[in-house]
C-alpha positions in Angstrom: -9.4 17.2 83.8 -10.1 17.7 80.0 -7.9 20.8 80.0 -5.1 18.9 81.8 -5.3 16.0 79.3 -5.5 18.4 76.3 -2.5 20.3 77.6 -0.5 17.1 78.0 -1.2 16.1 74.4 0.0 19.4 73.0 3.1 19.4 75.2 3.9 15.8 74.1 3.4 16.7 70.4 5.7 19.7 70.7 8.3 17.5 72.4 8.0 14.9 69.6 8.4 17.6 66.9 11.4 19.0 68.7 13.0 15.6 68.7 12.2 15.2 64.9 13.6 18.5 63.8 16.6 18.0 66.0 17.3 14.6 64.4 17.0 16.1 61.0 19.2 19.1 61.9 21.9 16.7 63.1 21.7 14.7 60.0 22.0 17.8 57.8 25.1 18.8 59.9 26.5 15.5 58.8 25.7 16.4 55.2 27.6 19.7 55.7 30.6 17.8 57.1 30.6 15.5 54.1 30.5 18.5 51.8 33.5 20.1 53.5 35.5 16.8 53.5 34.4 15.4 50.2 37.8 14.3 48.9 37.3 10.6 49.7 33.9 10.5 48.0 35.3 12.4 44.9 37.9 9.6 44.6 35.1 7.0 44.8 33.2 8.8 42.1 36.3 8.8 39.8 36.6 5.0 40.3 33.1 4.7 38.8 34.7 5.9 35.5 33.6 9.5 35.4 35.0 11.7 32.7 35.4 15.0 34.7 35.7 17.6 31.9 37.0 20.2 34.3 34.1 19.7 36.6 33.9 18.2 40.1 33.2 14.5 40.1 30.5 15.1 42.7 27.2 16.4 41.5 25.4 16.8 44.8 25.3 15.8 48.4 21.9 15.1 49.8 19.6 13.7 52.4 17.0 11.6 50.5 13.9 9.9 52.0 13.2 6.3 50.9 9.9 6.2 52.8 8.0 8.5 55.1 10.3 7.7 58.0 13.6 6.4 56.6 16.3 8.4 54.8 19.8 8.1 53.4 22.7 10.6 53.3 24.1 10.3 49.8 26.9 11.6 47.5 25.7 11.8 43.9 28.4 11.3 41.4 28.3 13.3 38.2 27.0 11.0 35.3 25.8 8.4 37.9 22.7 10.0 39.4 20.9 6.7 40.0 23.9 5.0 41.7 24.6 7.1 44.8 27.4 6.6 47.4 25.5 5.9 50.6 27.2 7.7 53.5 24.8 6.9 56.3 21.2 5.8 57.0 18.7 7.5 59.3 15.2 7.2 60.7 12.8 9.7 62.2 11.9 9.2 65.8 8.7 7.3 66.7 5.4 9.1 65.9 7.2 11.5 63.5 6.8 11.1 59.7 7.7 13.1 56.6 4.9 15.0 55.0 3.8 13.7 51.6 5.2 15.5 48.6 8.7 16.1 49.9 11.7 13.9 48.9 14.5 15.3 51.1 17.1 18.0 51.1 19.9 18.9 48.6 22.8 20.7 50.2 23.6 24.0 48.5 22.6 27.6 47.8 19.1 27.0 46.6 16.1 26.5 49.0 15.7 22.8 49.7 13.7 21.4 52.5 11.4 18.8 54.0 8.3 19.0 56.2 7.7 16.6 59.1 4.6 16.1 61.1 3.3 14.6 64.3 -0.4 14.2 65.1 -1.4 16.8 62.6 1.2 19.5 63.4 3.9 20.3 60.8 7.4 21.7 61.1 10.1 22.1 58.5 13.9 21.7 58.2 15.6 23.3 55.3 18.8 24.5 53.7 19.6 27.7 51.9 22.9 29.3 51.1 24.6 26.3 52.8 22.9 27.1 56.2 20.4 24.9 58.1 17.1 26.4 59.3 14.0 25.3 61.2 10.7 26.6 60.3 7.1 26.0 59.3 5.4 24.4 56.2 5.3 27.7 54.4 9.1 28.0 54.5 9.6 25.0 52.3 6.8 25.4 49.8 8.3 25.4 46.3 11.7 24.1 47.5 13.7 21.6 45.5 14.4 18.1 46.5 16.5 15.1 45.4 15.2 12.6 42.8 13.8 9.7 44.7 11.3 6.9 44.4 7.5 7.4 44.4 7.4 5.9 47.9 10.1 8.3 49.0 7.7 11.2 48.3 5.0 9.3 50.3 3.1 8.5 47.1 2.2 5.2 45.5 3.1 3.5 42.2 -0.3 2.5 40.7 -0.5 -0.7 38.6 -2.2 0.5 35.4 -4.0 -2.8 34.9 -5.5 -3.2 38.4 -5.6 0.3 39.9 -6.2 3.9 38.9 -4.3 6.9 40.4 -6.1 9.5 42.5 -4.9 12.9 43.6 -1.7 14.7 42.7 0.6 13.0 40.1 4.4 13.1 40.3 6.5 12.6 37.2 10.0 13.4 38.6 10.5 10.1 40.4 13.1 7.3 39.8 10.8 4.3 39.5 7.3 5.0 38.1 7.1 8.5 36.5 4.0 7.6 34.5 1.8 6.4 37.4 3.0 7.9 40.7 0.0 9.2 42.6 -1.1 10.3 46.1 -3.1 7.1 46.3 -4.3 4.1 44.1 -7.9 3.0 43.9 -8.6 -0.6 42.9 -10.4 -0.9 39.5 -12.4 -3.8 38.0 -10.3 -6.1 35.9 -11.4 -8.1 32.9 -9.8 -11.4 33.5 -10.8 -13.2 30.3 -12.8 -12.9 27.2 -13.7 -16.1 25.2 -15.7 -17.0 22.2 -17.5 -20.0 20.8 -16.2 -20.9 18.2 -12.8 -20.3 19.7 -10.5 -17.6 18.4 -6.8 -18.2 17.7 -5.0 -17.8 21.1 -1.8 -16.4 19.5 -3.4 -13.8 17.2 -6.7 -13.3 19.1 -8.5 -13.5 15.7 -11.8 -15.3 15.2 -12.9 -16.2 11.7 -16.6 -17.0 11.0 -19.0 -17.1 8.1 -21.6 -14.4 7.6 -24.7 -15.2 9.4 -23.0 -17.4 12.1 -23.8 -17.0 15.7 -21.0 -16.3 18.1 -21.1 -16.8 21.9 -19.1 -14.2 23.8 -18.2 -14.9 27.4 -16.3 -12.9 30.0 -15.0 -13.1 33.6 -14.4 -9.9 35.6 -12.8 -9.4 39.0 -15.0 -6.6 40.5 -12.3 -5.5 43.0 -14.2 -3.2 45.4 -17.1 -2.7 43.1 -20.7 -3.5 44.1 -22.3 -2.9 40.7 -20.9 -3.2 37.2 -22.0 -2.0 33.8 -20.4 -4.5 31.4 -20.4 -3.5 27.8 -19.8 -6.0 25.0 -19.1 -4.0 21.9 -19.3 -6.3 19.0 -17.6 -3.9 16.7 -20.3 -3.9 14.0 -22.4 -1.1 15.5 -24.2 -3.3 18.0 -23.5 -3.8 21.7 -24.9 -5.6 24.7 -25.0 -4.4 28.3 -24.8 -6.8 31.3 -24.4 -6.5 35.0 -23.0 -9.9 36.1 -19.4 -10.3 37.1 -19.2 -13.3 34.7 -21.6 -14.0 31.9 -22.1 -14.7 28.2 -24.3 -13.5 25.3 -25.1 -14.6 21.7 -24.5 -12.4 18.7 -24.9 -12.9 14.9 -22.3 -11.5 12.7 -23.2 -10.5 9.1 -21.1 -9.2 6.2 -22.5 -8.0 2.9 -19.2 -8.0 1.1 -16.3 -10.5 0.5 -14.8 -9.9 4.0 -15.5 -7.7 7.1 -13.3 -7.0 10.0 -14.8 -6.1 13.4 -13.1 -5.3 16.7 -14.9 -7.0 19.6 -14.2 -5.5 23.0 -15.4 -6.0 26.6 -15.3 -3.1 29.0 -16.6 -2.6 32.6 -17.4 0.5 34.7 -18.4 0.3 38.3 -20.9 2.5 40.3 -18.1 5.1 41.0 -17.3 5.5 37.3 -14.0 3.6 37.6 -13.4 1.8 34.3 -11.4 -1.5 33.8 -8.2 -1.1 31.9 -8.4 -1.8 28.2 -5.8 -4.4 27.4 -5.1 -7.1 24.8 -7.2 -9.5 26.9 -10.3 -7.3 26.5 -10.2 -7.4 22.7 -10.7 -9.9 19.9 -10.6 -9.3 16.1 -13.5 -10.9 14.3 -13.2 -11.7 10.6 -16.5 -12.4 8.9 -16.4 -14.0 5.4 
């Protein structure tokens, strides 16, 4: 019985992959047809205001993924790379998805391909020398792909203030080249830092007399953290460490000259070593006179 069930699974998986590669191959045949009959699209590119300079108004024709299952067949006009002409939309069959790290296929001479997977098994579809091929993952390693969004690669745009990127980082993406990662991990967030006496809300500057006590209070969103090491750096060589998600402490500022300037900052690190982002909210300038 186990052998029969196992055999049925593998047969089904092969069937699904065959459906997926067939769908991709048919879409690439459509790309090839657009390439051979590109006159109408060249005219549309010229309408965008292209200065041709003895070159074709079409830069590339491509199949670009916008998610791990959805893709578009596009004509990219020279000088308008981020404003494609969308020829058609497609979607991979159920239970098939694009393997992370691949953005699609650029029609042309150079090796350009994409890997798709179903229940752990991977197949590839690629173009080289204007011909379409089916293969395995190794056949598309190092291949070129169209410029697409971070999600189009199967990666995530990480919000610098609230998350930290993990795994491979991609910089050649159209939306978030500085923070496109395989995954994003939530980080603790310093929501507020306040003082008593109050600092100026516009300049975030607190002015006190030498010898005055200052209460520093904070509020932190721990995100997925269980434990926090909250450090209050008073900027004068002294610091306090606390573990509460919100708390306060008292500090006396001294200055042995006409005026002293200190940079007060609150930071937080969780049990996994993930640190809260350092932003303008985490800092206050203290002037002691």
